[in-house]
A tleap script that builds the chain and sets N, CA, C and O, in Angstrom:
source leaprc.protein.ff14SB
mol = sequence {
  NMET ASP LYS VAL THR ILE VAL LEU GLN ASP
  ALA PRO TYR GLY ASN GLU LYS VAL TRP ASN
  ALA LEU ARG LEU SER GLU ALA LEU ILE SER
  VAL GLY MET GLY VAL ARG ILE PHE LEU TYR
  GLY ASP SER VAL ILE SER ALA LYS LYS GLY
  GLN VAL THR PRO THR GLY PHE TYR ASN ILE
  ALA ASP MET MET ALA GLY LEU ILE LYS ARG
  GLY ALA GLU VAL ARG ALA CYS LEU THR CYS
  ALA LYS ALA ARG GLY VAL LYS ASP GLU ASP
  PHE ILE GLU GLY ALA VAL ILE GLY LYS THR
  LEU ASP LEU ALA HIE TRP ILE LYS GLU GLY
  GLY GLN VAL MET VAL CPHE
}
set mol.1.N position { -130.187 24.372 -102.142 }
set mol.1.CA position { -129.411 23.949 -102.386 }
set mol.1.C position { -127.950 24.126 -101.878 }
set mol.1.O position { -127.437 25.014 -102.559 }
set mol.2.N position { -127.402 23.824 -101.305 }
set mol.2.CA position { -126.258 23.640 -100.891 }
set mol.2.C position { -125.239 24.157 -101.771 }
set mol.2.O position { -124.823 23.254 -102.497 }
set mol.3.N position { -124.458 25.701 -102.067 }
set mol.3.CA position { -123.320 26.201 -102.149 }
set mol.3.C position { -121.726 26.244 -101.842 }
set mol.3.O position { -121.506 26.681 -100.713 }
set mol.4.N position { -120.896 25.997 -102.366 }
set mol.4.CA position { -119.657 26.066 -102.161 }
set mol.4.C position { -118.684 26.926 -103.282 }
set mol.4.O position { -118.614 26.503 -104.436 }
set mol.5.N position { -118.020 28.021 -102.917 }
set mol.5.CA position { -117.635 29.054 -103.427 }
set mol.5.C position { -116.027 28.774 -103.006 }
set mol.5.O position { -115.289 28.814 -102.022 }
set mol.6.N position { -116.008 28.510 -104.231 }
set mol.6.CA position { -114.180 28.162 -104.603 }
set mol.6.C position { -112.802 29.272 -105.507 }
set mol.6.O position { -112.581 29.781 -106.606 }
set mol.7.N position { -112.213 29.151 -104.183 }
set mol.7.CA position { -111.279 30.848 -104.471 }
set mol.7.C position { -110.287 30.233 -105.454 }
set mol.7.O position { -110.095 29.111 -104.986 }
set mol.8.N position { -109.644 30.338 -106.423 }
set mol.8.CA position { -108.274 30.439 -106.755 }
set mol.8.C position { -107.210 31.680 -107.435 }
set mol.8.O position { -107.320 32.855 -107.785 }
set mol.9.N position { -106.198 30.692 -107.382 }
set mol.9.CA position { -105.421 31.931 -107.384 }
set mol.9.C position { -103.880 31.520 -108.449 }
set mol.9.O position { -103.341 32.317 -109.219 }
set mol.10.N position { -103.602 30.609 -108.287 }
set mol.10.CA position { -102.826 29.550 -108.681 }
set mol.10.C position { -102.918 29.513 -111.103 }
set mol.10.O position { -103.961 29.281 -111.715 }
set mol.11.N position { -102.095 29.689 -111.512 }
set mol.11.CA position { -101.660 29.761 -113.276 }
set mol.11.C position { -102.666 28.265 -113.329 }
set mol.11.O position { -102.546 27.362 -112.501 }
set mol.12.N position { -103.432 28.251 -114.224 }
set mol.12.CA position { -103.995 26.719 -114.839 }
set mol.12.C position { -102.994 25.562 -115.062 }
set mol.12.O position { -103.500 24.586 -115.615 }
set mol.13.N position { -102.369 25.514 -114.915 }
set mol.13.CA position { -100.519 24.899 -115.807 }
set mol.13.C position { -99.519 25.289 -114.831 }
set mol.13.O position { -99.512 26.445 -114.406 }
set mol.14.N position { -98.835 24.592 -114.512 }
set mol.14.CA position { -97.661 24.523 -113.624 }
set mol.14.C position { -97.286 24.021 -112.150 }
set mol.14.O position { -96.217 24.002 -111.540 }
set mol.15.N position { -98.242 23.728 -111.905 }
set mol.15.CA position { -98.935 23.001 -110.530 }
set mol.15.C position { -100.153 22.429 -110.339 }
set mol.15.O position { -100.703 23.151 -111.171 }
set mol.16.N position { -101.035 21.745 -109.946 }
set mol.16.CA position { -102.450 21.290 -110.202 }
set mol.16.C position { -103.485 21.633 -109.446 }
set mol.16.O position { -104.635 21.232 -109.262 }
set mol.17.N position { -102.703 22.579 -109.004 }
set mol.17.CA position { -104.398 23.066 -107.546 }
set mol.17.C position { -105.656 23.630 -108.799 }
set mol.17.O position { -106.737 23.045 -108.869 }
set mol.18.N position { -105.412 24.488 -109.468 }
set mol.18.CA position { -106.816 24.650 -110.484 }
set mol.18.C position { -107.044 23.185 -110.624 }
set mol.18.O position { -108.124 22.895 -110.107 }
set mol.19.N position { -106.480 22.235 -111.089 }
set mol.19.CA position { -106.941 20.851 -112.122 }
set mol.19.C position { -108.029 20.388 -110.814 }
set mol.19.O position { -109.253 20.288 -110.736 }
set mol.20.N position { -106.876 20.168 -109.846 }
set mol.20.CA position { -107.628 19.355 -108.681 }
set mol.20.C position { -109.194 20.329 -108.025 }
set mol.20.O position { -110.265 19.920 -107.575 }
set mol.21.N position { -108.658 21.703 -108.252 }
set mol.21.CA position { -110.355 22.249 -107.940 }
set mol.21.C position { -111.315 22.286 -108.839 }
set mol.21.O position { -112.496 22.585 -108.659 }
set mol.22.N position { -110.666 21.909 -110.027 }
set mol.22.CA position { -112.154 21.827 -111.257 }
set mol.22.C position { -112.611 20.534 -110.892 }
set mol.22.O position { -113.797 20.448 -110.572 }
set mol.23.N position { -111.767 19.304 -110.871 }
set mol.23.CA position { -112.303 18.049 -110.578 }
set mol.23.C position { -113.175 18.015 -109.202 }
set mol.23.O position { -114.205 17.341 -109.170 }
set mol.24.N position { -112.764 18.715 -108.131 }
set mol.24.CA position { -113.347 18.551 -106.813 }
set mol.24.C position { -115.034 19.250 -107.424 }
set mol.24.O position { -116.114 18.663 -107.356 }
set mol.25.N position { -114.806 20.459 -107.920 }
set mol.25.CA position { -116.375 21.087 -108.838 }
set mol.25.C position { -117.134 20.281 -109.076 }
set mol.25.O position { -118.294 20.202 -108.674 }
set mol.26.N position { -116.373 19.353 -109.991 }
set mol.26.CA position { -117.044 18.668 -111.400 }
set mol.26.C position { -117.775 16.988 -109.743 }
set mol.26.O position { -118.954 16.636 -109.768 }
set mol.27.N position { -116.904 16.450 -108.809 }
set mol.27.CA position { -117.491 15.873 -108.159 }
set mol.27.C position { -118.882 16.392 -107.485 }
set mol.27.O position { -119.880 15.672 -107.488 }
set mol.28.N position { -118.873 18.206 -106.682 }
set mol.28.CA position { -119.393 18.700 -105.743 }
set mol.28.C position { -120.945 19.148 -106.909 }
set mol.28.O position { -121.912 19.422 -106.199 }
set mol.29.N position { -121.165 19.214 -107.946 }
set mol.29.CA position { -121.870 19.584 -108.768 }
set mol.29.C position { -122.503 18.069 -108.861 }
set mol.29.O position { -123.723 18.090 -108.698 }
set mol.30.N position { -122.078 17.053 -109.035 }
set mol.30.CA position { -122.652 15.519 -109.124 }
set mol.30.C position { -123.326 15.272 -107.998 }
set mol.30.O position { -124.226 14.448 -108.158 }
set mol.31.N position { -123.228 15.627 -107.083 }
set mol.31.CA position { -123.840 14.942 -105.695 }
set mol.31.C position { -124.958 15.764 -105.061 }
set mol.31.O position { -125.512 15.691 -103.964 }
set mol.32.N position { -125.160 16.852 -106.480 }
set mol.32.CA position { -126.367 18.137 -106.096 }
set mol.32.C position { -125.597 19.636 -105.784 }
set mol.32.O position { -126.167 20.678 -106.108 }
set mol.33.N position { -124.157 19.656 -105.079 }
set mol.33.CA position { -123.639 20.843 -104.461 }
set mol.33.C position { -123.685 22.427 -105.665 }
set mol.33.O position { -123.497 22.307 -106.876 }
set mol.34.N position { -123.913 23.516 -105.117 }
set mol.34.CA position { -124.208 24.991 -106.211 }
set mol.34.C position { -122.354 24.882 -106.414 }
set mol.34.O position { -121.708 24.112 -105.702 }
set mol.35.N position { -121.786 25.633 -107.317 }
set mol.35.CA position { -120.206 25.740 -106.890 }
set mol.35.C position { -120.740 27.099 -107.704 }
set mol.35.O position { -121.641 27.249 -108.528 }
set mol.36.N position { -119.526 28.263 -106.943 }
set mol.36.CA position { -119.352 28.991 -107.801 }
set mol.36.C position { -117.626 29.275 -107.799 }
set mol.36.O position { -116.988 28.597 -106.993 }
set mol.37.N position { -117.160 29.867 -108.327 }
set mol.37.CA position { -115.505 29.873 -108.716 }
set mol.37.C position { -115.247 31.501 -109.080 }
set mol.37.O position { -115.813 32.274 -109.853 }
set mol.38.N position { -114.286 31.620 -108.285 }
set mol.38.CA position { -113.410 33.477 -108.534 }
set mol.38.C position { -112.256 33.157 -108.648 }
set mol.38.O position { -111.677 32.501 -107.782 }
set mol.39.N position { -111.681 33.574 -109.777 }
set mol.39.CA position { -110.827 33.569 -110.107 }
set mol.39.C position { -109.552 35.017 -109.981 }
set mol.39.O position { -109.713 36.103 -110.538 }
set mol.40.N position { -108.087 34.558 -108.929 }
set mol.40.CA position { -107.690 35.975 -108.509 }
set mol.40.C position { -106.227 35.956 -109.714 }
set mol.40.O position { -106.184 35.450 -110.836 }
set mol.41.N position { -105.252 36.638 -109.025 }
set mol.41.CA position { -104.431 36.814 -109.729 }
set mol.41.C position { -103.947 36.180 -111.218 }
set mol.41.O position { -103.869 36.953 -112.173 }
set mol.42.N position { -103.593 34.606 -111.406 }
set mol.42.CA position { -102.816 34.200 -112.647 }
set mol.42.C position { -103.609 33.233 -113.069 }
set mol.42.O position { -103.383 32.669 -114.140 }
set mol.43.N position { -105.147 32.753 -111.912 }
set mol.43.CA position { -105.788 32.023 -112.485 }
set mol.43.C position { -107.044 32.547 -113.078 }
set mol.43.O position { -108.150 32.053 -113.300 }
set mol.44.N position { -106.500 33.718 -113.262 }
set mol.44.CA position { -107.663 34.693 -114.699 }
set mol.44.C position { -107.670 33.669 -116.060 }
set mol.44.O position { -108.623 33.296 -116.744 }
set mol.45.N position { -106.523 33.432 -116.149 }
set mol.45.CA position { -105.741 32.454 -116.951 }
set mol.45.C position { -106.382 31.243 -117.785 }
set mol.45.O position { -106.070 30.828 -118.901 }
set mol.46.N position { -107.608 30.702 -116.688 }
set mol.46.CA position { -107.792 29.248 -116.209 }
set mol.46.C position { -109.139 29.629 -117.365 }
set mol.46.O position { -109.516 28.671 -118.040 }
set mol.47.N position { -109.587 30.485 -117.510 }
set mol.47.CA position { -110.882 30.968 -118.106 }
set mol.47.C position { -111.113 31.478 -119.515 }
set mol.47.O position { -112.061 31.928 -120.159 }
set mol.48.N position { -109.675 31.178 -119.737 }
set mol.48.CA position { -109.297 32.416 -121.001 }
set mol.48.C position { -109.052 31.263 -122.741 }
set mol.48.O position { -108.186 30.524 -123.209 }
set mol.49.N position { -110.306 31.727 -123.095 }
set mol.49.CA position { -110.465 30.415 -124.410 }
set mol.49.C position { -109.230 30.638 -125.590 }
set mol.49.O position { -108.849 31.674 -126.134 }
set mol.50.N position { -108.767 29.191 -125.749 }
set mol.50.CA position { -108.643 28.795 -127.177 }
set mol.50.C position { -107.442 28.597 -126.774 }
set mol.50.O position { -106.544 29.104 -127.446 }
set mol.51.N position { -106.999 27.599 -125.251 }
set mol.51.CA position { -105.858 27.149 -124.569 }
set mol.51.C position { -105.211 25.834 -125.725 }
set mol.51.O position { -105.798 24.753 -125.682 }
set mol.52.N position { -104.607 25.914 -126.226 }
set mol.52.CA position { -103.791 24.563 -127.033 }
set mol.52.C position { -102.819 23.976 -126.162 }
set mol.52.O position { -101.722 24.440 -125.850 }
set mol.53.N position { -103.434 22.731 -125.751 }
set mol.53.CA position { -102.791 21.727 -124.535 }
set mol.53.C position { -102.558 20.440 -125.594 }
set mol.53.O position { -103.404 20.091 -126.417 }
set mol.54.N position { -101.026 19.696 -125.381 }
set mol.54.CA position { -101.017 18.597 -125.791 }
set mol.54.C position { -101.848 17.700 -125.905 }
set mol.54.O position { -102.723 17.632 -125.042 }
set mol.55.N position { -101.829 16.503 -127.267 }
set mol.55.CA position { -103.008 15.773 -126.955 }
set mol.55.C position { -102.311 14.656 -125.716 }
set mol.55.O position { -101.149 14.315 -125.495 }
set mol.56.N position { -103.848 14.239 -124.953 }
set mol.56.CA position { -103.921 14.076 -124.135 }
set mol.56.C position { -103.514 14.008 -121.863 }
set mol.56.O position { -103.571 13.315 -120.848 }
set mol.57.N position { -103.011 15.817 -122.647 }
set mol.57.CA position { -103.276 16.705 -121.428 }
set mol.57.C position { -104.667 17.122 -121.147 }
set mol.57.O position { -105.495 17.220 -122.053 }
set mol.58.N position { -104.994 17.421 -119.648 }
set mol.58.CA position { -105.673 18.159 -119.757 }
set mol.58.C position { -106.006 20.108 -119.651 }
set mol.58.O position { -105.374 21.118 -119.342 }
set mol.59.N position { -107.375 19.743 -120.121 }
set mol.59.CA position { -107.543 21.806 -120.678 }
set mol.59.C position { -107.985 22.096 -119.884 }
set mol.59.O position { -108.952 21.384 -119.611 }
set mol.60.N position { -107.757 23.124 -119.014 }
set mol.60.CA position { -108.432 23.333 -118.157 }
set mol.60.C position { -109.672 24.348 -118.290 }
set mol.60.O position { -110.463 24.623 -117.388 }
set mol.61.N position { -109.678 24.921 -119.797 }
set mol.61.CA position { -111.003 26.180 -119.812 }
set mol.61.C position { -111.425 25.572 -120.727 }
set mol.61.O position { -111.981 26.325 -121.526 }
set mol.62.N position { -111.441 24.115 -121.138 }
set mol.62.CA position { -112.685 22.501 -121.504 }
set mol.62.C position { -113.250 22.508 -120.601 }
set mol.62.O position { -114.440 22.801 -120.725 }
set mol.63.N position { -112.658 22.157 -119.026 }
set mol.63.CA position { -113.228 21.770 -118.105 }
set mol.63.C position { -113.776 23.061 -117.157 }
set mol.63.O position { -114.389 22.957 -116.095 }
set mol.64.N position { -113.534 23.821 -117.577 }
set mol.64.CA position { -114.403 24.895 -116.687 }
set mol.64.C position { -115.852 25.570 -117.695 }
set mol.64.O position { -116.856 26.139 -117.267 }
set mol.65.N position { -115.672 25.414 -118.378 }
set mol.65.CA position { -116.606 25.106 -119.785 }
set mol.65.C position { -117.566 23.994 -119.624 }
set mol.65.O position { -118.770 24.077 -119.868 }
set mol.66.N position { -117.056 23.136 -119.272 }
set mol.66.CA position { -118.372 21.836 -118.814 }
set mol.66.C position { -118.808 22.349 -117.397 }
set mol.66.O position { -119.982 22.045 -117.191 }
set mol.67.N position { -118.466 22.755 -116.778 }
set mol.67.CA position { -118.952 23.284 -115.830 }
set mol.67.C position { -120.072 24.307 -115.538 }
set mol.67.O position { -121.093 24.127 -114.875 }
set mol.68.N position { -119.650 25.435 -116.186 }
set mol.68.CA position { -120.273 26.571 -116.375 }
set mol.68.C position { -121.796 25.919 -117.133 }
set mol.68.O position { -122.952 26.238 -116.856 }
set mol.69.N position { -121.277 24.844 -118.234 }
set mol.69.CA position { -122.577 24.121 -118.588 }
set mol.69.C position { -123.459 23.491 -117.599 }
set mol.69.O position { -124.681 23.400 -117.713 }
set mol.70.N position { -122.930 23.171 -116.868 }
set mol.70.CA position { -123.506 22.244 -115.360 }
set mol.70.C position { -124.340 23.044 -114.441 }
set mol.70.O position { -125.163 22.720 -113.585 }
set mol.71.N position { -123.926 24.109 -114.832 }
set mol.71.CA position { -124.595 25.536 -113.179 }
set mol.71.C position { -123.778 26.066 -112.953 }
set mol.71.O position { -124.195 27.094 -112.420 }
set mol.72.N position { -122.118 26.097 -113.016 }
set mol.72.CA position { -121.492 26.232 -111.867 }
set mol.72.C position { -121.291 28.128 -112.649 }
set mol.72.O position { -121.425 28.394 -113.844 }
set mol.73.N position { -120.932 29.208 -111.450 }
set mol.73.CA position { -120.652 30.772 -111.788 }
set mol.73.C position { -118.851 30.649 -112.120 }
set mol.73.O position { -118.019 29.807 -111.782 }
set mol.74.N position { -118.778 31.639 -112.755 }
set mol.74.CA position { -117.590 31.097 -112.987 }
set mol.74.C position { -116.782 33.413 -112.911 }
set mol.74.O position { -116.853 33.717 -114.102 }
set mol.75.N position { -116.569 33.906 -112.617 }
set mol.75.CA position { -116.182 35.087 -111.826 }
set mol.75.C position { -114.285 35.425 -112.153 }
set mol.75.O position { -113.545 34.777 -111.412 }
set mol.76.N position { -113.855 35.999 -112.781 }
set mol.76.CA position { -112.750 36.463 -112.501 }
set mol.76.C position { -112.540 38.131 -112.260 }
set mol.76.O position { -113.202 39.002 -112.824 }
set mol.77.N position { -111.550 38.330 -111.369 }
set mol.77.CA position { -111.003 39.633 -110.851 }
set mol.77.C position { -110.955 40.484 -111.759 }
set mol.77.O position { -110.226 40.351 -112.743 }
set mol.78.N position { -111.776 41.549 -111.550 }
set mol.78.CA position { -111.373 42.359 -112.674 }
set mol.78.C position { -109.993 43.128 -112.885 }
set mol.78.O position { -109.614 43.414 -114.020 }
set mol.79.N position { -108.942 43.592 -111.260 }
set mol.79.CA position { -108.159 44.324 -111.371 }
set mol.79.C position { -106.647 42.996 -111.943 }
set mol.79.O position { -105.581 43.276 -112.490 }
set mol.80.N position { -107.281 41.370 -111.446 }
set mol.80.CA position { -106.243 40.908 -111.919 }
set mol.80.C position { -106.162 40.763 -113.521 }
set mol.80.O position { -105.149 40.850 -114.215 }
set mol.81.N position { -107.581 40.502 -113.962 }
set mol.81.CA position { -108.287 40.210 -115.759 }
set mol.81.C position { -107.094 41.780 -116.591 }
set mol.81.O position { -106.544 41.532 -117.663 }
set mol.82.N position { -106.838 43.483 -115.805 }
set mol.82.CA position { -106.577 43.996 -116.375 }
set mol.82.C position { -104.887 43.558 -116.531 }
set mol.82.O position { -104.297 43.372 -117.595 }
set mol.83.N position { -104.421 43.477 -115.398 }
set mol.83.CA position { -103.004 43.773 -115.023 }
set mol.83.C position { -102.592 42.277 -115.917 }
set mol.83.O position { -101.387 42.047 -115.809 }
set mol.84.N position { -103.407 41.138 -116.840 }
set mol.84.CA position { -102.899 40.519 -117.573 }
set mol.84.C position { -103.231 40.998 -118.845 }
set mol.84.O position { -102.656 40.425 -119.771 }
set mol.85.N position { -104.041 41.937 -119.146 }
set mol.85.CA position { -104.662 42.352 -120.129 }
set mol.85.C position { -105.525 41.031 -120.659 }
set mol.85.O position { -105.349 40.458 -121.734 }
set mol.86.N position { -106.167 40.810 -119.987 }
set mol.86.CA position { -107.633 39.796 -120.116 }
set mol.86.C position { -109.063 40.444 -120.676 }
set mol.86.O position { -109.579 41.273 -119.926 }
set mol.87.N position { -109.562 40.225 -121.581 }
set mol.87.CA position { -110.777 41.232 -121.488 }
set mol.87.C position { -112.048 40.148 -121.345 }
set mol.87.O position { -111.976 38.927 -121.480 }
set mol.88.N position { -113.069 40.843 -121.076 }
set mol.88.CA position { -114.601 39.642 -121.497 }
set mol.88.C position { -114.136 38.786 -122.487 }
set mol.88.O position { -113.737 37.681 -122.117 }
set mol.89.N position { -114.111 39.015 -123.456 }
set mol.89.CA position { -114.506 38.999 -124.924 }
set mol.89.C position { -113.291 37.322 -124.573 }
set mol.89.O position { -113.723 36.170 -124.539 }
set mol.90.N position { -112.316 37.593 -124.438 }
set mol.90.CA position { -111.412 36.800 -124.111 }
set mol.90.C position { -111.324 35.139 -123.393 }
set mol.90.O position { -110.457 34.265 -123.372 }
set mol.91.N position { -112.617 35.263 -122.887 }
set mol.91.CA position { -112.880 34.129 -121.625 }
set mol.91.C position { -113.949 33.299 -122.565 }
set mol.91.O position { -114.613 33.694 -123.524 }
set mol.92.N position { -113.888 32.283 -122.073 }
set mol.92.CA position { -114.882 31.445 -122.399 }
set mol.92.C position { -116.248 31.311 -122.488 }
set mol.92.O position { -116.625 31.747 -121.400 }
set mol.93.N position { -117.307 30.950 -123.159 }
set mol.93.CA position { -118.523 31.358 -122.922 }
set mol.93.C position { -119.214 31.334 -121.346 }
set mol.93.O position { -119.693 30.271 -120.952 }
set mol.94.N position { -119.238 32.295 -120.647 }
set mol.94.CA position { -120.649 32.307 -119.115 }
set mol.94.C position { -119.083 32.703 -118.311 }
set mol.94.O position { -119.368 32.481 -117.134 }
set mol.95.N position { -118.115 33.004 -118.324 }
set mol.95.CA position { -117.845 33.629 -117.574 }
set mol.95.C position { -117.474 34.602 -117.517 }
set mol.95.O position { -117.687 35.274 -118.527 }
set mol.96.N position { -116.653 35.351 -116.273 }
set mol.96.CA position { -117.138 37.066 -116.715 }
set mol.96.C position { -116.628 37.588 -116.202 }
set mol.96.O position { -116.229 36.909 -115.256 }
set mol.97.N position { -116.118 38.987 -116.131 }
set mol.97.CA position { -115.216 39.561 -115.338 }
set mol.97.C position { -116.023 40.262 -114.369 }
set mol.97.O position { -117.001 40.911 -114.742 }
set mol.98.N position { -115.577 40.156 -112.739 }
set mol.98.CA position { -116.142 40.467 -111.588 }
set mol.98.C position { -114.875 40.914 -110.754 }
set mol.98.O position { -113.702 40.895 -111.129 }
set mol.99.N position { -115.365 41.306 -109.580 }
set mol.99.CA position { -115.543 42.235 -108.602 }
set mol.99.C position { -114.718 41.755 -107.257 }
set mol.99.O position { -114.908 40.567 -106.998 }
set mol.100.N position { -114.031 42.299 -106.551 }
set mol.100.CA position { -114.064 41.290 -105.331 }
set mol.100.C position { -115.233 40.888 -104.708 }
set mol.100.O position { -115.492 39.803 -104.189 }
set mol.101.N position { -116.241 42.377 -104.873 }
set mol.101.CA position { -117.292 42.770 -104.030 }
set mol.101.C position { -118.151 41.173 -104.426 }
set mol.101.O position { -118.700 40.504 -103.549 }
set mol.102.N position { -118.123 40.832 -105.679 }
set mol.102.CA position { -119.055 39.510 -106.206 }
set mol.102.C position { -118.504 38.846 -105.069 }
set mol.102.O position { -119.150 38.804 -104.022 }
set mol.103.N position { -117.421 38.345 -105.163 }
set mol.103.CA position { -116.691 37.225 -104.023 }
set mol.103.C position { -117.582 37.695 -102.397 }
set mol.103.O position { -118.447 37.073 -101.780 }
set mol.104.N position { -117.121 38.628 -102.191 }
set mol.104.CA position { -117.910 39.612 -100.847 }
set mol.104.C position { -118.895 38.761 -100.591 }
set mol.104.O position { -118.925 37.934 -99.680 }
set mol.105.N position { -120.296 39.119 -101.997 }
set mol.105.CA position { -121.078 39.163 -101.312 }
set mol.105.C position { -121.748 36.886 -101.293 }
set mol.105.O position { -122.637 36.458 -100.556 }
set mol.106.N position { -120.890 35.973 -102.369 }
set mol.106.CA position { -121.074 34.675 -102.365 }
set mol.106.C position { -120.966 34.841 -100.673 }
set mol.106.O position { -121.967 35.129 -100.015 }
set mol.107.N position { -119.704 34.637 -100.080 }
set mol.107.CA position { -119.240 34.195 -98.811 }
set mol.107.C position { -120.248 34.993 -97.852 }
set mol.107.O position { -120.051 34.590 -96.706 }
set mol.108.N position { -121.103 35.826 -97.876 }
set mol.108.CA position { -122.312 36.511 -97.294 }
set mol.108.C position { -123.431 35.570 -97.387 }
set mol.108.O position { -123.955 34.998 -96.431 }
set mol.109.N position { -123.745 35.462 -98.602 }
set mol.109.CA position { -124.461 34.764 -98.640 }
set mol.109.C position { -124.790 32.720 -98.624 }
set mol.109.O position { -125.510 31.957 -99.267 }
set mol.110.N position { -123.670 32.563 -97.379 }
set mol.110.CA position { -123.338 31.541 -96.901 }
set mol.110.C position { -122.792 30.432 -97.706 }
set mol.110.O position { -122.588 30.517 -98.917 }
set mol.111.N position { -122.540 29.273 -96.904 }
set mol.111.CA position { -121.979 28.242 -97.762 }
set mol.111.C position { -120.477 28.029 -97.548 }
set mol.111.O position { -119.622 28.814 -97.139 }
set mol.112.N position { -120.395 26.791 -97.924 }
set mol.112.CA position { -118.392 26.675 -97.895 }
set mol.112.C position { -117.428 27.192 -98.810 }
set mol.112.O position { -117.343 26.901 -100.003 }
set mol.113.N position { -116.426 28.288 -97.912 }
set mol.113.CA position { -115.628 28.677 -99.236 }
set mol.113.C position { -113.958 27.413 -99.115 }
set mol.113.O position { -113.393 26.864 -98.170 }
set mol.114.N position { -113.782 27.437 -100.267 }
set mol.114.CA position { -112.328 27.039 -100.524 }
set mol.114.C position { -111.655 27.739 -101.033 }
set mol.114.O position { -112.198 28.517 -101.817 }
set mol.115.N position { -110.369 27.814 -100.883 }
set mol.115.CA position { -109.472 28.588 -101.440 }
set mol.115.C position { -108.032 27.358 -101.830 }
set mol.115.O position { -107.454 26.670 -100.988 }
set mol.116.N position { -107.719 27.394 -103.472 }
set mol.116.CA position { -106.870 27.032 -103.829 }
set mol.116.C position { -105.589 27.889 -104.336 }
set mol.116.O position { -104.588 27.311 -104.760 }
savepdb mol mol.pdb
quit
């Protein structure tokens, strides 16, 4: 299976980069691609459970949870999570704290890399 590694850097709300990356991830899984998502900087909040959004507004954590259920791997930068006070237990099920070394391994394994 071909794999795509997607690196997110922005906060989940405020612009639509994370939302668009997750929409693309859904489409990639639909066409048979494997998806790996690495969260840097403010994007670590994207996988935080308990997000409450206004009615009718997309919920990034719910979107990410759906991707994980469909086979996507999600890892958050350890340093970035620590800087924001986010711990393993704060994440949605299936999202874990990782290291930049994990991202390096994903890239070494091959496939395409996209940065949002």
